[in-house]
Structure formats: structure tokens, C-alpha cells
ROZAKE-103536 format. One record per atom (N, C-alpha, C): residue in one letter; x, y, z. Coordinates in steps of 0.2 Angstrom, whole numbers, plus 5000, padded with zeros to 4 digits. Layout:
# ROZAKE-103536
AXYZ;...
END
This chain:
# ROZAKE-103536
M507749325170;M507649315163;M508149265160;N507849215156;N508349165154;N508049135147;L508449085144;L508149055138;L507848995139;D507149005141;D506748945143;D506548915136;P506648845136;P506348815129;P505648815128;K505248835133;K504548845132;K504348905128;L504848955128;L504849015124;L504949005116;V505148945114;V505348935107;V504648935103;Q504648975098;Q504148975093;Q504348965086;H503948945081;H504148945074;H503849005071;I504349045068;I504149105065;I504249105057;R503749135054;R503849135046;R503449195044;G503749215038;G503449275035;G502749265031;F502449315030;F501749305026;F501849275020;G501449215019;G501449185012;G502049145011;Q502549135016;Q503149095014;Q503049025017;P503348975013;P503248905015;P503748885020;L504348925021;L504848915026;L504848965032;G505148945038;G505248985043;G505848965047;A505848985054;A506348975058;A506148975065;E506448935070;E506248935077;E506748985081;A506449015086;A506749065090;A506449075096;Y506749105101;Y506549115108;Y506149185107;V505449185109;V505049235108;V504849265115;F505049335116;F504949365122;F504449425121;A504049445126;A503549495125;A503649545131;P504149585131;P504249635136;P503649685137;Q503649715143;Q503049765144;Q503349835145;T504049835146;T504349905148;T504949905144;P505249975143;P505849975140;P506449945144;E506349945150;E506849915154;E506949845153;Q506349805152;Q506349735150;Q506649725143;I506549775139;I506949765132;I507649765133;N507949815137;N508649815138;N508849755142;E508449725146;E508649655149;E508749605144;I508349605139;I508349555134;I508949565130;Y509149625128;Y509749645125;Y510349615128;E510349625135;E510949595139;E510949525139;L510349485139;L510349415139;L510649395132;A510449435127;A510749415120;A511449415120;R511749475123;R512449485123;R512849425127;K512549405132;K512849345137;K512749285133;S512249275129;S512149205126;S512349195119;G512649255117;G512849255110;G512349245105;K511749265106;K511149265102;K511049335098;S510749325092;S510549395089;S509849405091;V509549465089;V508949485091;V508549515085;S507949495084;S507449535079;S506849545082;F506349575079;F505749595081;F505149565077;V504649555080;V504049525077;V503449565079;G502949575074;G502349605075;G501749565073;S501449575067;S500949535065;S501149485059;R501849485058;R502149445053;R501749455046;R501749515044;R501449525037;R501949535032;S502549545034;S503149555028;S503149485024;Y503249495018;Y503249435014;Y503849395014;G504449425016;G505049385017;G505249375024;S505849385026;S506049365032;S506449415037;P506149475037;P506449535041;P506349525048;M505849475050;M505749465057;M506049405060;M506449365056;M506649295058;M507449295060;T507549265065;T508249255067;T508349185070;P508549135066;P508549065068;P508949055074;D508649015079;D508949005085;D509149065089;G508849125088;G509049185091;G508449205095;I508449265097;I507849295101;I507449345097;V506849335098;V506349375094;V505949415100;I505849485099;I505549525103;I504849545100;S504349525104;S503649545102;S503449615106;L503249665102;L503049725105;L502349735107;K501949675107;K501249675107;K500949705114;S501449715119;S501249745125;S501249815125;F501549845120;F501649915119;F501049935115;N500449935118;N499749945115;N499350005116;A499650055119;A499250115121;A499150155115;I498550185115;I498350235110;I498150295114;G498450355113;G498350415117;G497850455114;P497650515118;P497150555115;P497350595109;I496850615105;I497050655099;I497150725101;L497750755099;L497950825101;L498250855094;D497850905092;D498050945086;D498150905080;S497650855079;S497650805074;S498250765074;T498450745080;T499050695080;T498850645086;V499150585086;V499050545091;V499650505092;Q499850485099;Q500350445101;Q500150375101;V500450325098;V500250255097;V500850215099;G500650165103;G501150115105;G501350065099;G502050045099;G502250005093;G501949945092;G501549915097;G501249855096;G500549855093;V500249925093;V499549935090;V499549915083;T499049885081;T498949875074;T498549935070;I498649935064;I498249995060;I497549985061;E497349915062;E496549905063;E496349935069;Q496749915075;Q496549945081;Q496550015081;L497050045078;L497050125078;L496550155074;W496350135068;W495850165064;W495150155068;R495050095071;R494450085074;R494350135081;A494950145084;A494950195089;A494850265087;L495050285081;L495050355079;L494350365076;A494050315073;A493450325069;A492850365072;P492650345078;P492150385082;P492250455083;Q492950475082;Q493150545083;Q493250585077;G493050545071;G493150575065;G493750585062;Y494250545063;Y494950545061;Y495150475057;W495650485053;W495850425050;W496650435049;P497050375050;P497750385049;P497950405042;K498450455042;K498650485035;K498850435030;V499250385032;V499450325028;V499350265031;V499050215027;V498950145029;V499150105023;S499250045025;S499449995020;S498849955017;G498949905013;G498349875010;G498049825015;T498449815020;T498149775025;T498149805032;A497649805036;A497649835042;A497949795048;K498249735046;K498449695051;K499149715054;V499549755050;V500249775052;V500249815059;T500749805062;T500849845068;T501149915067;I501049965071;I501350025070;I502150025070;A502449985074;A503149975074;A503449945067;G503049895065;G503249865058;G503149915053;A502549955053;A502450005048;A502950055048;V503250075053;V503750135054;V504450105051;A504550035054;A505250005052;A505249995045;M504749985041;M504749975034;M504550035030;N504350085034;N504050145030;N503550135025;I503050105027;I502450085023;I502150145019;H501850125013;H501550175009;H500850145007;G500450195005;G499750175003;G499550194996;K498950194995;K498650214988;K498750294987;N498950324993;N498950404992;N499750424993;A500150374991;A500850394992;A501150444987;F500750454981;F500950514977;F500850574980;R500350584984;R500150644987;R500450654994;V500450614999;V500750625005;V501350585007;G501650545002;G502250515004;G502150455008;N502650425012;N502550365016;N502450385023;I502350335027;I502150345034;I502650385038;G503250385036;G503850415039;G503750495039;E503450515034;E503250595033;E502650615038;Q502350565041;Q501750585045;Q501950575052;I502550565054;I502750555061;I503050615064;T502850635069;T503150695073;T503550685078;A503550625081;A503950595086;A504050525086;L504550495088;L504750425088;L505150405094;D504950345097;D505350325102;D505650255101;L506350245101;L506650185100;L507050165106;V507050105108;V507550075113;V508050035109;C508650065109;C509150035106;C509649995110;P510049945108;P510549915112;P511049965115;N511150025112;N511550075115;N511250135116;G510750135121;G510350195122;G509650205119;Q509450265117;Q508850275114;Q508950325108;T508550325103;T508550375098;T507850385095;S507850435091;S507150445087;S507250435080;Q507850405078;Q508050385071;Q507850315070;G507250295066;G507050235065;G506650215059;V506450275055;V506050265050;V506450225044;G506150165042;G506450125037;G507050095039;S507150085046;S507750045048;S507649975048;M507149945047;M507049875046;M507049835053;G507049875059;G507149845065;G507849835067;L508349865063;L509049845064;L509349895069;L508949945071;L509249995076;L509049995083;G508349975083;G508049965090;G507349955090;A507049945096;A506349925096;A505949995096;I505449995091;I505050055090;I504450045095;T504550085101;T504050075106;T503450125105;S503550175102;S502950225101;S503050275095;A502550295092;A502650345087;A502050395088;T502150455086;T501650505086;T501450525079;L500850515077;L500650515070;L500150575068;K500250605062;K499750645060;K499150615057;L498550645058;L497950615057;L497550655051;Q497150615048;Q496750655043;Q495950655045;P495750715046;P495050725048;P494550705042;V494050675044;V493550645038;V492850665040;K492450685035;K491750705037;K491350645036;S491550585033;S491050525032;S491550465031;A491150415031;A491550345030;A491650325023;S491450375019;S491450355011;S492050395007;L492250355002;L492650384997;L492150394991;S492250444987;S491950444980;S492450414975;V492350364972;V492750324968;V492550324961;L493050344957;L492950344949;L493350284946;A493050244942;A493350194939;A493450204932;K494050184929;K494150194922;K494450124920;V494450104914;V494650044911;V495150054906;P495750064908;P496250074902;P496450004899;R496550014892;R496649954888;R497349934887;T497849984888;T498549974887;T498950004893;W499549994893;W500050024898;W499950104897;E500050124891;E499950194890;E499350224893;E498750194892;E498150224894;E498150214902;H498450164905;H498550164912;H498950224915;F499550234912;F499850294914;F499550364913;S499150364908;S498750424906;S498250434912;C497950384914;C497450394920;C497750424926;F498350394928;F498750424933;F498850504932;N499150514926;N499350584924;N498750634925;E498150604922;E497550644921;E497250664928;M497250614933;M496950614939;M497350634945;E498050644944;E498450654950;E498350724953;A498150774950;A498050844953;A497450844957;T496950804956;T496250804959;T496150744964;S496550694964;S496350634968;S496750634975;D496350604979;D496650584986;D497050524986;Y496750474982;Y497050404981;Y497050384974;M497450344972;M497450314965;M497850244965;V497550204961;V497850134961;V497550104955;G497950054952;G497850024946;G497949944946;W497449904944;W497549834943;W497749824936;V498249784935;V498549764929;V498449694927;D498149674922;D498149604919;D498749584917;M499149554921;M499849534919;M499849474914;Q499249434913;Q499149384909;Q499049404902;H498949474901;H498849494894;H499449544892;S499649544886;S500249584885;S500149664884;S499549684884;S499349754883;S499449794888;G499449774895;G499449814900;G498749834902;R498249804900;R497549824901;R497449814909;G496849844911;G496649834918;G496149874920;L496149894927;L495649934930;L495949984934;F495750054934;F496050104937;F495550134942;H495750154948;H495250184953;H495650254955;S495250304955;S495350374958;S494850384963;A495050404969;A494650414975;A494750474978;N494150504981;N494250564985;N493850564991;Y494050594997;Y493650595003;Y492950625001;S492450595003;S491750625002;S491450645008;P491050705007;P490650735013;P490050695014;H489850655009;H489250615009;H489350545012;G488750515014;G488750445017;G488750445024;A488750385027;A488750375034;A489350395038;K489250415044;K489750435048;K490250375049;L490950395049;L491450345050;L491350315057;D491350245058;D491250215064;D491750155064;S491750125070;S492250065071;S492050005068;K491449995065;K491249935063;K491249915056;Q491449965052;Q491449965045;Q492049925042;M491849865040;M492349825036;M492049765033;H492349725030;H492049665026;H491749615031;H491149615031;H490749565036;H490349515032;G489949535027;G489549485024;G489849435020;P489449375018;P489749325014;P489849355007;L490249315003;L490349334996;L489749304992;V489549354987;V488949334983;V488349314987;G488349334994;G487749314998;G487749245001;L488249204999;L488249135001;L488949115004;L489449125001;L490149095004;L490449135009;P490549105015;P490849145021;P491549165019;R491649225020;R492349255018;R492949215021;S492849185027;S493349145030;S493549085026;E493049065022;E493148995018;E493349015011;A493249075009;A493349095002;A494049074999;W494549075003;W495249055000;W495248984997;R494848945000;R494748874997;R494548874990;M494048914988;M493848924982;M494348954977;M494649004980;M495249034976;M495748984975;R495948944979;R496448894978;R496248844972;L495648824972;L495348784966;L495448824960;L495348884960;L495348924954;L496048954952;N496548944957;N497248974956;N497648934951;R497548934945;R497848894940;R497948934934;P498548934931;P498748984925;P498148994920;G497848934918;G497348944913;G496748974916;T496548954922;T495948984925;T496049054927;V496649074929;V496749144931;V496749194925;K496949164919;K496949204913;K496249214911;W495749164912;W495049174910;W494749224915;I494849214921;I494549264926;I494749334925;N495449344924;N495649414922;N495249444916;A495249404911;A494849424905;A494149444906;A493849404911;A493149414912;A493049474917;K493549484921;K493549544925;K493649614921;F494049604916;F494149664912;F493549684908;A493249624905;A492649634901;A492049664905;S491949644911;S491449664915;S491549734917;A492149754919;A492349824921;A492149874915;R492349854909;R492249894903;R491449904902;L491049854903;L490349854902;L490049894908;L490249884914;L489849904920;L490149964924;N490749974923;N491050024928;N491450084925;S491550074918;S491950124915;S491750194916;D492150244918;D492050314919;D491350324923;K491250284928;K490750294933;K490950304940;R490650344944;R490850354951;R490350314955;H490650294961;H490150264966;H490450274973;L490050274978;L490350284985;L490550214988;E491150214991;E491450154994;E491750165001;S491650125005;S491850125012;S492650145012;L492850195016;L493550205017;L493950145019;A493650105024;A494050045026;A494049995021;E493549985017;E493549935012;E494049945006;F494050015004;F494450034999;F495150025001;S495350045007;S496050045010;S496249975011;F495849935014;F496149865016;F495849805012;L495949815005;L495649765001;L495949695003;L496649695005;L496949625006;L496649595012;D496249625016;D495849595022;D495149575020;S494949585014;S494249565013;S494149495012;I494649455011;I494649385011;I495149355016;P494949335022;P495449315027;P495849255024;G496549255025;G496949195023;G496949185016;W496849245012;W496949235005;W497549205002;E498149215006;E498749195004;E498849115003;R498349085007;R498349015006;R498048985000;A497849024996;A497649004989;A498248984985;Y498849004987;Y499448984983;Y499748924987;R499548864984;R499748794987;R500448794989;T500948824985;T501648814986;T501948874990;G501548924992;G501748984995;G501749044990;L501749094993;L501649164989;L502249204989;L502449224984;L503049274983;L502849334979;Q503049394982;Q502849454979;Q503449484976;F503449514970;F504049554968;F503749624966;Q504049674970;Q503849744969;Q504449784966;A504349814960;A504849854957;A504649924958;F505149974960;F504950044960;F505450074954;A505050114950;A505450134944;A505350214943;P505950244941;P505850314940;P505350334935;I505050394936;I504450414932;I504550414925;D505150424922;D505350434915;D505450364912;K505550314916;K505750244914;K505250194916;A504750214920;A504250164923;A503950124917;L503650154912;L503250124907;L503650074903;D504250084902;D504750044898;D504949984903;I505049994909;I505249944914;I504749894915;F504149914916;F503549874917;F503349834911;R503449864905;R503349824899;R503849764899;Q504449784900;Q505049734900;Q504849674905;L504649694911;L504449644916;L503949594914;Q503449624911;Q502949584908;Q503149534902;T503649564898;T503849524893;T504349464895;M504749474900;M505149424903;M504749374906;Q504149384909;Q503749334912;Q503449294907;S503249324902;S502849294896;S503349244893;Q503949264892;Q504449224889;Q504649164893;R504649174899;R504849114904;R504249074906;K503649094904;K503049064905;K502949054913;I503149104916;I503049114923;I502749184924;V502049194924;V501749254924;V501349264931;S501449334933;S501149354939;S500349344939;T500049324944;T499349314944;T498949384945;L499349434948;L499049494950;L499549554949;G499449604946;G499849664946;G499549724949;V499849764953;V499549824956;V500049884955;L499749934952;L500149994950;L499950054954;K500550084957;K500450144961;K500950194959;Q500750254961;Q501150314960;Q501450334966;H502150354966;H502450374972;H502850444971;K503050474977;K503550524977;K504150504982;A504650534981;A505250514985;A505050524992;S505350484996;S505150485004;S505850475007;P506050515012;P506650505015;P506550455021;Q507150415021;Q507150365026;Q507850335026;I508050295031;I508750275032;I508950225026;L508550185024;L508750145018;L508150155013;P508250205009;P507650225004;P507450174999;Y506850174998;Y506550134992;Y506150174988;A505750224990;A505250264987;A505650314983;L505350334977;L505650384972;L505050414968;D505250464965;D504750494960;D504650454955;G504050414955;G503950364949;G503350324951;F503450264949;F502850214950;F503150144953;S502650104956;S502850044958;S502349994955;L502649934953;L502249874951;L502349814955;A501849794959;A501849734964;A501549674960;M501849624960;M501649564956;M501649504961;D501149464961;D501049404965;D501249344961;F501649294964;F501849234961;F501749174965;A501549114963;A501649054967;A502349034966;H502549004971;H503248974971;H503248914966;Q503748914962;Q503848864956;Q504548864954;D504648814950;D505348804947;D505448864942;G506048894943;G506248944938;G506049014941;L505649024946;L505449084948;L506049124951;G506449094955;G507049124958;G507449154953;Q507649124947;Q508049154942;Q507749204938;L507049204937;L506649254934;L506749314939;C506549314945;C506649374950;C507349404950;S507849364949;S508549384949;S508649424943;D508449404937;D508449434931;D508049494931;M507449494933;M507049554933;M507349604938;A507649584943;A507949634948;A508549674945;D508949634941;D509549664938;D509349714933;M508749704929;M508549744924;M508249814927;V507949804933;V507649864936;V508149904939;I508649874942;I509249914945;I509649944940;D509749914934;D510149944929;D509850014926;Q509150014927;Q508750074925;Q508550124931;G508950114936;G508850164942;G508250144946;G508050084946;G507450064951;G507650044958;R507150034962;R507350014969;R506849954971;F506849934978;F506449884980;F506249894987;Y505649874989;Y505349874996;Y505449815000;L505849825005;L506049755009;L505549725012;A504949755013;A504449715016;A504149665012;K504249675005;K504049625000;K504549584997;D505149594999;D505749554995;D505949494999;S506049444995;S506349384998;S506849354993;T507049384988;T507449364982;T508149404981;L508149464983;L508749504981;L509349474984;T509949484981;T510549464983;T510849534987;A511449524990;A511749584994;A511949634988;D512249604983;D512549644978;D511949684974;Q511449654973;Q510849684970;Q510549734974;Y510449724980;Y510149774985;Y510549834986;Q511249824987;Q511649874988;Q511749914982;R511749884976;R511749924969;R511149974969;S510549944971;S509949984971;S509950044975;L510350054980;L510250104985;L510650164982;P510350224984;P510650294982;P511350294985;P511850334982;P512450344984;P512450374992;G512850344996;G512950365003;G512450335008;A511950305005;A511350275010;A511650215014;L512050175011;L512350115015;L512850135020;D513250185018;D513750215023;D513350245029;E512850285028;E512450315033;E512150265037;F511850215034;F511550155039;F512050125043;R512650115040;R513150075044;R513450125050;R513450195049;R513650235054;R513150235060;L512450235058;L511950235063;L511950165067;K512150115063;K512150045066;K512750045071;Q513250065069;Q513850065074;Q513750105080;K513350165079;K513150205085;K512650175090;H512150145087;H511550125091;H511550055093;D511950015089;D511949945090;D512749915089;P513149945093;P513849925091;P514049855091;D513649815095;D513849745096;D513449705090;N513149735086;N512749705080;N512249645083;L511949665088;L511449615091;L510849605086;L510649665083;L509949665079;L510149635072;Q509849575071;Q509949545064;Q509349505062;S509349485056;S508849445054;S509049405048;I508749355046;I508949315040;I509049365034;Q508549405033;Q508549455027;Q509149505028;S509249535034;S509849585035;S510449545033;R510549485035;R511149455034;R511249435026;H510749415023;H510749395016;H510849455012;L510649515014;L510749575010;L511449615012;G511849585017;G512449615018;G512349675023;L511849685027;L511749735031;L512049725038;T512049665040;T512249645047;T512749585047;
END
């Protein structure tokens, strides 16, 4: 095993305009992973991991280093007592399609099914049911990591900085049909949005809100969903297939989105979406495919290309008693700088244990921006405000935090515990990335 120039690839994060070149290896066994670690030691290279490259920032990149792809760890075991052992290189899409004919669904999925299980565990992903079941780490009964210094089962939320996540055993959700019963509400203000979450929390399996960040009121669209016994049986083929409006192929829809992705146009589109929702959907229920509801980000392939200069997402996690005020302030700051998010997504969470925690009892607001002058300073100022009020950040989405900001956002003792585990499992500090260095973690 050597550093063959033919192995060099350009790696970049989802939606990011910049990337880095590195040697990419795809080992097939834990023994080969250990051989790569030894090669890194001898060559003085750092090591990181890559899956489907869906993180918005740079946790998978190590310039002129070694990147390990876990795509060969792709086994899906049999279902035993509503659990399944899954290889780290399996994507959520491959998993749910394998589970569907047997009447099961993963307990926690992200907004895209393209992420790998290893990446999902390393980032401790959450879904629209985070308020009820927590993050994916709480659905894991066993975990296998190959570390530079042996093996461990400690890896949830480790950002790939402790070892290669080669497999995980996950709890599953039995389902009677492929459908969710979805109730739509159309809140006119931030207060009404939060009231929807409070009202529906006890009876919902999933909740999510769309917020019109272009309008100062906090208006938008709220969905509560429950597993439904009615509808077609869950199978492996249910996902977005047909053209949009019966005409436009989904694979080409991003081109139309790019034409429309301008501040004035987005403002008009958001206003039209809100008005049509009030007229057609308010306080009405409908059946929706479980896959389509869960994986909205996959409904238009390549949608991130609608951002000509690249896509940046800023996601703030706020304590439950301060979330309303924090999110209002975020919207005001954007309006004052004339750099306003094109999309806001509101979710409710509960605290979830992991090595580097981000989830807390409260809410998150995820906001998409096109890269532009002044955005970096806006994100820095927004981060300071969130941190000062006890908020946190999700590293799968971050690309702007400084080391000081990130470390101030962590709960007391979390950084010391991470460094203790790092010294134990990776004493040579082989496992690094652009992001981990930038945040002062490696």
C-alpha cells in the first residue's frame, strides 16, 4: 500500500465552492484500515473519512492527506427484534429500501437519504421527529469503530475524529403502511409558529415548520404528521419519480430554480407560497408518502446548484425559553444587513447525548444563503448572539464558526472529555480535517 498519484481526488462539501485534493482509499476490511493508518504515520499525512459528501462544510476534507471511503462496508444484516446491523458505507436510501418490504423504517433519518450510516452516526443526525425520539445516537444498540489505537464503541457525534465507523446496529420503527397522515397549519407570526409546535407535540410523530425569512412576521407553513394504518404497503420504489407539474424532469429542475433564485423573485415566491397555503391547505389533513415527507431534499436532484456562488447553511439551536427571541433577532440582523436567507426550516428537539453535543431541549432554525459579500461577518455576528444566549451549532452544517465560538458553545467539560478520548484512541492525532483544525479540535 502506497501513495499512488492515481489515487488523488478533489473532495468538497455539499454546496461548497471550494475543496481540496487528497489520496482516497477504499479499504474492504478493518485490517486494511489499520494498514492505511500505518501508511499515514510513516508518510506524515493526516487522515479523514468520506461518505456521500453531504456535509455542508469541510469535516471530510484533509488537504494533501489521506481520505478513507467506507463504501465497501455495505452489508445490511437480517432484522432481529426490530434492530438491524448495517455497514458504515450503507446509505440511508439503501437501508430504507431494504427494510421497506419487511414493514420497517429507520427510527431517525435526515432530510436527505443520501448520507451514509457512518456519516450519520459521526454527526449524530436528527430528523423531523427529534422532539420525540432524539437523534440517531439514541437508536444505536451497538457500534464498531476501528481507531488508530485499537477499537471502541464510542463514536456518536465524534465527527470521524476517533476512528472509522464500520458498522452500527440500529433500532427500527415497524410501520403498517407507506403513508403518513399530515396536518397542515399556516401560522402568520413567530408566536403562532411556536404555538403550533406546543399544541401538536403530544400527539405528533413528526413536526416541521417552513418560515418565510423574507417577511418580518415569522409567517410560514407548519406540518404535523403521524404514522397511518391506511394507504399502500411500504415498498422500495416509493420516492419522487414523476416530472414537476407533469412537464419538467426533476433532474433539470435546478436550472429553473437557478433562474428564479434572486432576492426579489424569492420574496415573491415565498409570498405566493404562503397565500396559497392559507387558501388551500390550512387545517387540512392529507396522506403523504413516508419517503417523500422524510426526504424532501432529494425531491429535486442537484438543487444546491441553484445557488450560483455556492450554498451556505447556518443552523442555530436555541434553548426552549429563548428560541423565539433568538430567531427573531436572527431575522432582524439579516434584514438590517440586506442578506436574507432564502429558506428557513424550524424543528423542535430534545437534548441528545454525544461526544460533542449540539442538541438541547429547544428548537433549531436552519437557514440557506447564497455565498455573497458580507455573509461571513453576518454569520459570525449571528453566532456570537446565539452563543451568548446559550445556543449551539450542528457541525454537519457549519462552515463559519471560529475555534473560540465553537468552544464557547459547548457545555462545560465536553471539550475536555473529547480530548481525553482523542488521546486514548488516536494518540498520534492522525484523524483530522479542515474543520477540526479550524475549530481547534485537532
